[in-house]
N, C-alpha and C positions, 0 to 999 in steps of 0.2 A: 766642193766641200767647205763648210764653214768651220773655221777654227775657233776654239774657246777664247783665245786672246788674239785681238786684232793687232796688226802691225802698228797702226797709229797709236794705240794704247801703249804698246811697248816703247815707242819712241818717247812718249811723254813721261814714262816712269823713271824714277831714280834707280841707280844701281844699288842693289841690296846685298851683293855677294861678289867675290873675286876669284872663285874657283873654277870657272868655265872659260873656255877659249873664246867663245862668241859673246860680244857685249850684251846682245839681247837675252842670252841665257842667264847672264848675271843680273838681269832685272826680273827674274822669275823665281818663285818659291820652288821647293823640291816637288810639291804636288803638281804645280803648273808644268814643270819640266816633264814629269811623268806623263801627264795628260797630253802634252805636246808630242812626246814620243809615240804614244798610242795613236794620235791623230795622223802622224806621219806614216806609221805602219799601216793604218787603215787606208790611207791614200794609195800606198803601194799595192795593197791587196785589191783595191778598186780598179787599179790599172792593170791587174792581172799578173803581177809579179809575185810568184810563189815564194814563200819564205825559204824553201829548200833550194831555190834557184841560186846558181853560183854567183850571180850578179846582185843578190839581195843587198849585201853591204854596200856595194857601189851605188845601187839605186837609193838606198837609205841616205847615204852621204850626199847624193845629188839633190835629194829633197831638202836636206839641211842647208846645202849651199844655195839652192834656189831661194829658200826663205831668207837666208842671210843677204843675198843680193837684193831681194825685194826690200828688206829692212833698210839696207844702206841707201837704196834709191829713194825710199820714202823719207828717210832722215835727211838726205841731201835736199829734197824738195821742201821739206819742212824748214830747214835752215835757210834756203833761198827765200822763202816767203817771209821769214822773219826779218831778213835784211832789206827787203824791198818796201 
């Protein structure tokens, strides 16, 4: 699945808000966060996890965490390349 906003783009963006727990969410507008949530929901549906499933919220959070981990890995890589 292709996301509307790429991780590399988010890394390079300035922080525009301070009301979210994840730094990358603080770099997104309300509309972008809404679109991101839709994309995560679509990814769960494509994996066959029904919304009524008891683990829907757990699966949703896992997708958020996966994206957060990827974001942090790309940020680390980006910072390493800047120092070399």
